[in-house]
N, C-alpha and C positions, 0 to 999 in steps of 0.2 A: 933894802935887798935889791938886787936887780931882778929883771924878768927871769922866769924859768926856761931853760933851754928846750928847743922844739923837739918832740919825740923822733926817732929814727922814722924814716919813710918805709916801713915794711909793707904798707898796703898794696902798693904797686908790684912788689914781688910776689906778693901772695896771689894777686890777680893773675900774673904771668904763669905762676906754677899751675894754678887751677885751669887756664886755657890749655897748657901743654897737657895736663892730665886728661882733660876732656878730649883733645885732639887724640891722645893716645888711646882713649877708650873708643873713640869713634873709628880710629884706624884698625884696632883690634876687632871691632865689632864688623867693620866692613870686610876685613880679611877673612873673619870666621864665616860671615855669610857667603863670601865669595867662594871660600873653601867648601862649604857645605853644597853650593850651587854646581861648583865643579864636580864634586862627588856624587851630586844627583845626575848631573849629565853623564859622568862615567858609568853610574848605575843604568841609567837608560840605554846608554850604548852598549853595554854588556847584554842587557836584556835583547837589544834589537839582533845583536850579533849571534846569541843563542837562538833567537827566533829564525834568523837566516840560515844558521847551521841546521837547525830542525827541519826548515823548509827543503833546504838541499838534501838532507838525508831521506826525507819522505819523497822527494823526486827520484833521487837515485833508486830507493826502494821500488817505487812505481815502475821505473825503466827496467828495472831487473825483474820485476814479477810479472810484467805485461806479457812477455813472451810465454812464460809458464803458463799464465792465465789462459792465453789464446790455445796453446797446446792442450790443456785440461778441457777447454771448451770444445775443441776439435775432437779429442778423444772421447768425452762425453757424447757428441753428437754422432760420431761413428759408431759407438755402442748402441745407441738408440736405434740408428739406421739398421745395424746388423740384426737386433731384436725384431724389428718389423719385417725384415726380408725373411727371417727364419719363420716368423708366424704366417707370412703370406705363402711361401712355398710349402710350408707344412700343410696348409688347408688345400693347396694345389694337389699336394700328394694324396690327400685324403677324398678329394673330389668335393669338398664343401665349398661350391661356387658362391653361395649367399655370403659365406665368411670371406672369401677372397675380395669381394667387392668393397670391403671395409678398408682394404689397403690400397685401393686404386683411387686416383683422383676423380673428382666428380664427371669430368669430361670424358674418363676412359671406361667407365662403367658400361656405357651402351657398346662401346667397341668390344668389350670383354664378353657381353651377351651375345653379340653375333658371331663369336668364334666358336668353332667346333671343339669341344673340350673333352680331355681324357685325363683320368689321375696320372700324374707322375709316378715314374717308377722309383724315383728317389731324387736327390739333389745335393750339391756341395758348393757353398759360397766359395769362389776362388779368389775375388778382390773386391775391394770398395775404395773408389776415388772420390773424395769430396772436393767440389770445385771451391775457388777462393772465396766466392760469395757466401759460402756456408749454407746455401738454401737448395743447392742441387747436387746431384751426386750420380755417378754411374756405376752399376754393380754388375759384376760377371759372375754367373752361376752355371756350374757344369750339371746338366740334365742328361740321363741316359736316353739315347735314340735307339730305337728298335726298327728296323727295316728287314725286308726279306732277303736283301743283299748281303746282309751282316750277320756273320755267325754268332754274334753276341751283341748285347747292348753296348753302345760306345758312348762315352760322355762327350757332349757337344756343348761348347760355351755359348751361353746367351748373355747378351749385354743389355740391360734394362736402365732406363732412366727414372730416378726418383726425385721428387720435390718435397721440400718442408712446407706443408700447408697447415695452417693454424696449429702450430707446435707440434706437428706430427708428420712422419715420412710417410709419402704415398707414391706408388708406381704409376707413372704417365705412359698411355699407350698411344701409337700414332692415330689420329682420327681417321685416316684412310689407310690401313695397314696393307702391306703387300702380302697377299694370300700365301704365297709360296714361300715367305720369310717369317711373318710374325706367327703363322700356324705352328711352327715349331716351339712356341713358347707354351703352348696349352696341350698340345697333341704330340705324344712320343712316337706316333707311327704316322708316315706320310700316306696320304690317301690318293695321290695322283699316280699314274702308271708310269709316267715320264719322270722317274725319280732324278734322272742325270741331268735334267733341264732346271733343277732347283738350284738356287745359289749356294745350297749346302756343299756341292760338288764343284771341284775347281774347273774353270774354263781357261786357265792360263797354260797348262801343260797338255800337250797332245801326244797320246801314246799311240805308238804303231799298233799294239795290241795291248789289252788290259788282262789278257789269258795266256798263260804259258804251260805247256804240256810237258811234263818230264817222261811220258811214256812209261814204261815198265821199269821199276827201279829195284834194285837188288838190295837187301839188307845189309847195312854196313858200308856201302858205297855212296860216298857224298856226290851230290848233284848239285848243279849251279843253274838258276833260273835267271833269265836277262830279260829286262824291259827297256826298250829304247823309246825315248820321247824327245820333244822339242818344245821349248818355251816359246809359244805364240804370243806372248803378251808383249807390251811395250816397257815392262819394268822387270828387275830382277825377281826371281821367285826362289823362295827359301823353303826346303822341306824341313820343317820344324819338330816334327814327331812321327815316329813309326809305331804302329801297333801290329805286331805280327801275331799270326793265328796260334802259334804255340812254340814250344821249346825246339822244335825240329827245324826252325827257320833262324838264319843269322844273316844281318845285313853286311855285305862286303863292301860296298861303295862308300868312300868317306867323304866325298864332296856333298855339299848341303845346298849351296847356292849356285843359280843358273842365271846366265844373262840373257836379255831378250834375243831370240834368233838362235840360242845355242841348243845342239843336239848332243845327248847324252845317253848312258845306259846304266840302268840300277841293276845290281847283281845281289842275289840272295843265294846263301848255301842251305841245302836241304838234306837233312841227316834222317833217312828213313828209320834208323834204329831208335830214334827218339819220338817217332811218329804215334806207336801205340796202335797201329792197325795190323790185323792179321793178314798172313799170306794169302794171296789171290784176291784180295779186296781192293777197291778203288779209293781215291781221297781227294778232297780239295782242301786247300789252305788259302785263307784270305789275308790281305795285307791292307791296312788302312794308313794312309800318309796324309798328314796335315800340312797345308801350304800356307805361307805367308807372303804378301799381305792378304787379308781377308778371312783367313781362318778356315778356308775351304777344304774339301778332302778329296783324296784320289783313291779309288778301291781297285786293287790288282788280285788277281787269283792264280794260283799254281795247282795243277791237277796232275794226277797220274794212277798208276796201279802198283801194288805191291807184288814182286814176283812170288810165283807158288813155290812151296818148298818141294823138295825131291819126293818123288812118289814112293810110297813105303815098298819094300820088297815083296814080291809075290810069294804067296805061301806055297811051300811044296805039295 
Protein backbone atom coordinates (compact mmCIF):
# COMPACT_ATOMS: atom_id res chain seq x y z
CA UNK A 1 0.00 0.00 0.00
CA UNK A 2 1.20 3.39 -0.68
CA UNK A 3 1.84 6.10 1.93
CA UNK A 4 -1.07 7.85 3.60
CA UNK A 5 -2.08 11.21 2.06
CA UNK A 6 -0.97 14.31 4.02
CA UNK A 7 -3.70 15.86 6.18
CA UNK A 8 -5.10 19.21 5.05
CA UNK A 9 -3.27 22.32 6.27
CA UNK A 10 -5.91 23.66 8.69
CA UNK A 11 -3.39 24.90 11.26
CA UNK A 12 -2.41 28.04 9.32
CA UNK A 13 -6.02 29.04 8.83
CA UNK A 14 -6.72 28.52 12.51
CA UNK A 15 -3.80 30.73 13.43
CA UNK A 16 -5.08 33.44 11.07
CA UNK A 17 -8.55 33.26 12.52
CA UNK A 18 -7.14 33.49 16.03
CA UNK A 19 -5.10 36.57 15.04
CA UNK A 20 -8.12 38.22 13.47
CA UNK A 21 -10.21 37.43 16.52
CA UNK A 22 -7.58 38.84 18.82
CA UNK A 23 -7.29 41.93 16.63
CA UNK A 24 -11.01 42.44 16.79
CA UNK A 25 -10.88 42.02 20.53
CA UNK A 26 -8.06 44.56 20.84
CA UNK A 27 -9.90 46.93 18.53
CA UNK A 28 -13.10 46.48 20.46
CA UNK A 29 -11.29 47.00 23.75
CA UNK A 30 -9.57 50.14 22.40
CA UNK A 31 -12.82 51.55 21.06
CA UNK A 32 -14.50 50.78 24.38
CA UNK A 33 -11.74 52.44 26.35
CA UNK A 34 -11.69 55.37 23.93
CA UNK A 35 -15.46 55.70 24.25
CA UNK A 36 -15.20 55.61 28.04
CA UNK A 37 -12.41 58.21 27.94
CA UNK A 38 -14.46 60.41 25.64
CA UNK A 39 -17.49 60.09 27.91
CA UNK A 40 -15.29 60.88 30.89
CA UNK A 41 -14.00 64.01 29.15
CA UNK A 42 -17.56 64.98 28.25
CA UNK A 43 -18.59 64.49 31.85
CA UNK A 44 -15.70 66.63 33.08
CA UNK A 45 -16.52 69.25 30.45
CA UNK A 46 -20.16 69.28 31.52
CA UNK A 47 -19.12 69.74 35.14
CA UNK A 48 -16.83 72.58 34.15
CA UNK A 49 -19.61 74.21 32.15
CA UNK A 50 -21.95 73.85 35.12
CA UNK A 51 -19.30 75.36 37.41
CA UNK A 52 -18.78 78.25 34.99
CA UNK A 53 -22.53 78.83 34.75
CA UNK A 54 -22.83 78.70 38.52
CA UNK A 55 -19.94 81.15 38.92
CA UNK A 56 -21.47 83.46 36.33
CA UNK A 57 -24.83 83.28 38.11
CA UNK A 58 -23.20 84.07 41.43
CA UNK A 59 -21.30 86.97 39.87
CA UNK A 60 -24.48 88.38 38.35
CA UNK A 61 -26.28 87.97 41.67
CA UNK A 62 -23.46 89.80 43.44
CA UNK A 63 -23.57 92.61 40.90
CA UNK A 64 -27.33 92.92 41.30
CA UNK A 65 -27.29 92.69 45.07
CA UNK A 66 -24.30 94.97 45.64
CA UNK A 67 -26.24 98.24 45.08
CA UNK A 68 -29.04 96.92 47.27
CA UNK A 69 -26.52 96.10 49.97
CA UNK A 70 -25.04 99.60 49.71
CA UNK A 71 -28.51 101.16 49.91
CA UNK A 72 -29.38 99.01 52.92
CA UNK A 73 -26.07 99.88 54.58
CA UNK A 74 -26.61 103.59 53.87
CA UNK A 75 -30.18 103.42 55.15
CA UNK A 76 -29.06 101.61 58.29
CA UNK A 77 -26.30 104.17 58.87
CA UNK A 78 -28.72 107.07 58.40
CA UNK A 79 -31.18 105.54 60.85
CA UNK A 80 -28.39 105.13 63.41
CA UNK A 81 -27.33 108.76 62.86
CA UNK A 82 -30.90 110.03 63.17
CA UNK A 83 -31.28 108.18 66.47
CA UNK A 84 -28.05 109.77 67.80
CA UNK A 85 -29.15 113.25 66.72
CA UNK A 86 -32.53 112.75 68.41
CA UNK A 87 -30.84 111.65 71.63
CA UNK A 88 -28.36 114.53 71.56
CA UNK A 89 -30.96 117.24 70.97
CA UNK A 90 -33.32 115.68 73.49
CA UNK A 91 -30.56 116.08 76.08
CA UNK A 92 -30.03 119.69 74.93
CA UNK A 93 -33.75 120.33 75.36
CA UNK A 94 -33.67 118.86 78.88
CA UNK A 95 -30.52 120.79 79.81
CA UNK A 96 -28.63 117.58 80.61
CA UNK A 97 -25.17 118.87 79.61
CA UNK A 98 -23.32 115.83 80.95
CA UNK A 99 -25.40 113.55 78.74
CA UNK A 100 -24.89 115.82 75.72
CA UNK A 101 -21.12 115.26 75.95
CA UNK A 102 -21.69 111.57 75.22
CA UNK A 103 -22.75 112.56 71.69
CA UNK A 104 -19.75 114.84 71.02
CA UNK A 105 -16.35 113.93 69.64
CA UNK A 106 -13.54 113.91 72.19
CA UNK A 107 -12.07 117.17 70.89
CA UNK A 108 -15.47 118.92 70.96
CA UNK A 109 -16.28 118.40 74.63
CA UNK A 110 -14.03 121.19 75.89
CA UNK A 111 -15.51 123.55 73.31
CA UNK A 112 -18.98 122.63 74.51
CA UNK A 113 -18.06 123.23 78.17
CA UNK A 114 -16.89 126.75 77.37
CA UNK A 115 -20.17 127.67 75.67
CA UNK A 116 -22.97 129.55 77.42
CA UNK A 117 -25.80 127.05 77.37
CA UNK A 118 -29.55 127.19 77.78
CA UNK A 119 -32.14 124.40 77.31
CA UNK A 120 -33.67 124.41 73.85
CA UNK A 121 -37.35 125.21 73.47
CA UNK A 122 -37.65 122.39 70.95
CA UNK A 123 -36.12 120.99 67.77
CA UNK A 124 -36.94 119.24 64.52
CA UNK A 125 -34.54 117.39 62.23
CA UNK A 126 -34.89 118.94 58.78
CA UNK A 127 -32.37 116.94 56.73
CA UNK A 128 -29.52 114.41 56.95
CA UNK A 129 -26.89 114.12 54.23
CA UNK A 130 -24.34 111.31 54.35
CA UNK A 131 -21.04 111.90 52.57
CA UNK A 132 -19.80 109.28 50.04
CA UNK A 133 -17.21 107.98 52.52
CA UNK A 134 -20.04 106.95 54.85
CA UNK A 135 -18.14 108.31 57.86
CA UNK A 136 -19.15 111.98 57.84
CA UNK A 137 -22.53 113.66 57.56
CA UNK A 138 -24.16 117.07 57.79
CA UNK A 139 -27.40 117.41 59.74
CA UNK A 140 -29.74 120.41 59.62
CA UNK A 141 -31.91 120.88 62.71
CA UNK A 142 -34.58 123.56 63.15
CA UNK A 143 -34.36 125.16 66.61
CA UNK A 144 -36.76 127.89 67.85
CA UNK A 145 -35.00 131.24 68.31
CA UNK A 146 -36.26 133.71 70.90
CA UNK A 147 -35.29 137.38 70.72
CA UNK A 148 -36.79 140.63 71.92
CA UNK A 149 -37.20 141.82 68.33
CA UNK A 150 -39.36 138.82 67.38
CA UNK A 151 -43.01 138.46 68.36
CA UNK A 152 -42.74 134.70 68.70
CA UNK A 153 -40.08 131.96 68.54
CA UNK A 154 -38.81 131.44 65.01
CA UNK A 155 -37.35 128.13 63.76
CA UNK A 156 -33.75 128.75 62.73
CA UNK A 157 -31.81 126.07 60.80
CA UNK A 158 -28.57 124.86 62.39
CA UNK A 159 -26.13 122.83 60.29
CA UNK A 160 -23.97 120.47 62.35
CA UNK A 161 -21.16 118.11 61.38
CA UNK A 162 -21.25 114.49 62.53
CA UNK A 163 -18.52 111.83 62.31
CA UNK A 164 -18.60 108.06 62.70
CA UNK A 165 -16.11 107.30 65.51
CA UNK A 166 -15.73 103.79 66.95
CA UNK A 167 -18.95 102.67 65.24
CA UNK A 168 -20.98 105.51 66.80
CA UNK A 169 -22.00 108.89 65.36
CA UNK A 170 -20.73 111.96 67.25
CA UNK A 171 -21.17 115.69 66.65
CA UNK A 172 -18.01 117.69 65.98
CA UNK A 173 -17.72 121.33 67.06
CA UNK A 174 -15.23 123.83 65.75
CA UNK A 175 -12.14 124.08 67.98
CA UNK A 176 -12.27 127.90 67.77
CA UNK A 177 -15.96 128.68 67.23
CA UNK A 178 -17.26 132.05 66.17
CA UNK A 179 -19.08 133.25 69.32
CA UNK A 180 -21.73 135.07 67.30
CA UNK A 181 -22.48 131.98 65.20
CA UNK A 182 -21.92 128.84 67.25
CA UNK A 183 -23.58 130.36 70.30
CA UNK A 184 -26.93 129.81 68.57
CA UNK A 185 -26.35 126.07 68.81
CA UNK A 186 -26.76 125.99 72.58
CA UNK A 187 -28.53 129.23 73.52
CA UNK A 188 -31.89 130.20 72.06
CA UNK A 189 -31.64 133.85 73.16
CA UNK A 190 -28.88 136.21 71.93
CA UNK A 191 -27.00 138.01 74.68
CA UNK A 192 -25.40 140.78 72.61
CA UNK A 193 -27.23 144.12 72.34
CA UNK A 194 -26.13 144.47 68.70
CA UNK A 195 -28.28 141.66 67.39
CA UNK A 196 -28.27 142.98 63.82
CA UNK A 197 -24.48 142.55 63.62
CA UNK A 198 -24.96 138.82 64.04
CA UNK A 199 -24.64 136.62 60.93
CA UNK A 200 -28.24 135.61 61.64
CA UNK A 201 -29.42 138.85 60.00
CA UNK A 202 -28.82 139.51 56.32
CA UNK A 203 -26.17 142.00 55.27
CA UNK A 204 -26.97 141.56 51.55
CA UNK A 205 -30.11 143.73 51.44
CA UNK A 206 -30.13 147.37 52.50
CA UNK A 207 -33.61 148.73 53.29
CA UNK A 208 -34.42 152.41 53.27
CA UNK A 209 -36.39 151.67 56.42
CA UNK A 210 -37.44 148.46 58.15
CA UNK A 211 -40.40 150.31 59.75
CA UNK A 212 -43.58 151.36 57.96
CA UNK A 213 -46.34 153.34 59.63
CA UNK A 214 -49.87 152.92 58.35
CA UNK A 215 -51.12 155.73 60.52
CA UNK A 216 -54.70 155.50 61.70
CA UNK A 217 -56.54 152.80 59.79
CA UNK A 218 -60.27 152.32 59.50
CA UNK A 219 -61.81 148.90 59.92
CA UNK A 220 -62.59 147.25 56.60
CA UNK A 221 -60.24 149.50 54.61
CA UNK A 222 -57.30 147.63 53.07
CA UNK A 223 -53.94 149.36 53.47
CA UNK A 224 -50.61 148.70 51.70
CA UNK A 225 -47.20 148.81 53.41
CA UNK A 226 -44.13 149.30 51.18
CA UNK A 227 -40.48 148.56 51.93
CA UNK A 228 -37.85 149.68 49.41
CA UNK A 229 -34.45 148.00 49.42
CA UNK A 230 -31.30 147.44 47.35
CA UNK A 231 -29.22 144.31 46.88
CA UNK A 232 -25.80 145.61 47.98
CA UNK A 233 -24.07 142.22 47.61
CA UNK A 234 -22.13 140.90 44.63
CA UNK A 235 -24.46 137.94 44.02
CA UNK A 236 -28.18 137.34 43.41
CA UNK A 237 -30.29 137.18 46.56
CA UNK A 238 -33.47 135.10 46.85
CA UNK A 239 -36.24 135.70 49.37
CA UNK A 240 -36.94 132.07 50.14
CA UNK A 241 -39.40 132.28 53.03
CA UNK A 242 -41.83 134.81 54.52
CA UNK A 243 -43.23 134.55 58.03
CA UNK A 244 -46.02 137.06 58.52
CA UNK A 245 -47.20 138.29 61.89
CA UNK A 246 -50.80 137.19 61.34
CA UNK A 247 -53.72 136.67 58.95
CA UNK A 248 -54.11 140.41 58.57
CA UNK A 249 -51.03 140.55 56.30
CA UNK A 250 -50.63 139.27 52.72
CA UNK A 251 -47.60 139.52 50.44
CA UNK A 252 -48.43 141.25 47.14
CA UNK A 253 -44.98 141.19 45.51
CA UNK A 254 -44.40 138.09 43.39
CA UNK A 255 -40.70 138.56 42.56
CA UNK A 256 -38.37 136.52 44.79
CA UNK A 257 -34.87 136.87 43.24
CA UNK A 258 -32.94 140.16 43.00
CA UNK A 259 -29.69 140.83 41.13
CA UNK A 260 -26.68 142.71 42.54
CA UNK A 261 -27.34 146.44 42.60
CA UNK A 262 -31.07 146.00 41.93
CA UNK A 263 -33.52 148.22 43.83
CA UNK A 264 -37.06 146.98 44.44
CA UNK A 265 -40.06 147.38 46.73
CA UNK A 266 -41.88 144.77 48.76
CA UNK A 267 -45.61 145.37 49.19
CA UNK A 268 -47.82 143.89 51.89
CA UNK A 269 -51.58 144.23 52.14
CA UNK A 270 -52.95 144.93 55.60
CA UNK A 271 -56.56 144.09 56.49
CA UNK A 272 -57.47 145.69 59.85
CA UNK A 273 -60.67 143.63 60.08
CA UNK A 274 -58.54 140.53 60.63
CA UNK A 275 -56.26 142.15 63.19
CA UNK A 276 -58.25 141.49 66.35
CA UNK A 277 -57.39 144.84 67.97
CA UNK A 278 -60.04 147.01 69.59
CA UNK A 279 -60.84 150.43 68.17
CA UNK A 280 -58.61 153.18 69.48
CA UNK A 281 -55.65 150.86 70.15
CA UNK A 282 -52.25 150.76 68.46
CA UNK A 283 -50.64 147.70 66.90
CA UNK A 284 -47.41 146.35 65.40
CA UNK A 285 -46.97 143.45 63.03
CA UNK A 286 -43.57 141.85 62.37
CA UNK A 287 -42.46 140.18 59.15
CA UNK A 288 -39.46 137.82 59.04
CA UNK A 289 -37.89 137.12 55.63
CA UNK A 290 -35.32 134.40 55.03
CA UNK A 291 -32.70 135.13 52.38
CA UNK A 292 -30.46 132.84 50.34
CA UNK A 293 -27.60 132.14 50.08
CA UNK A 294 -26.65 132.02 53.72
CA UNK A 295 -30.05 131.48 55.34
CA UNK A 296 -29.94 134.92 57.05
CA UNK A 297 -33.06 136.90 57.98
CA UNK A 298 -34.55 140.36 57.49
CA UNK A 299 -37.04 141.75 60.01
CA UNK A 300 -39.64 144.32 58.94
CA UNK A 301 -42.25 145.97 61.17
CA UNK A 302 -45.60 147.54 60.33
CA UNK A 303 -47.31 149.78 62.89
CA UNK A 304 -50.34 151.99 63.24
CA UNK A 305 -53.51 152.58 65.15
CA UNK A 306 -57.11 151.52 64.77
CA UNK A 307 -59.59 154.35 64.31
CA UNK A 308 -61.87 154.93 67.26
CA UNK A 309 -65.51 154.04 66.74
CA UNK A 310 -68.24 156.68 66.63
CA UNK A 311 -68.97 158.30 69.93
CA UNK A 312 -72.15 157.04 71.60
CA UNK A 313 -75.08 159.45 71.34
CA UNK A 314 -75.42 161.84 74.22
CA UNK A 315 -78.12 161.02 76.69
CA UNK A 316 -81.00 163.48 76.74
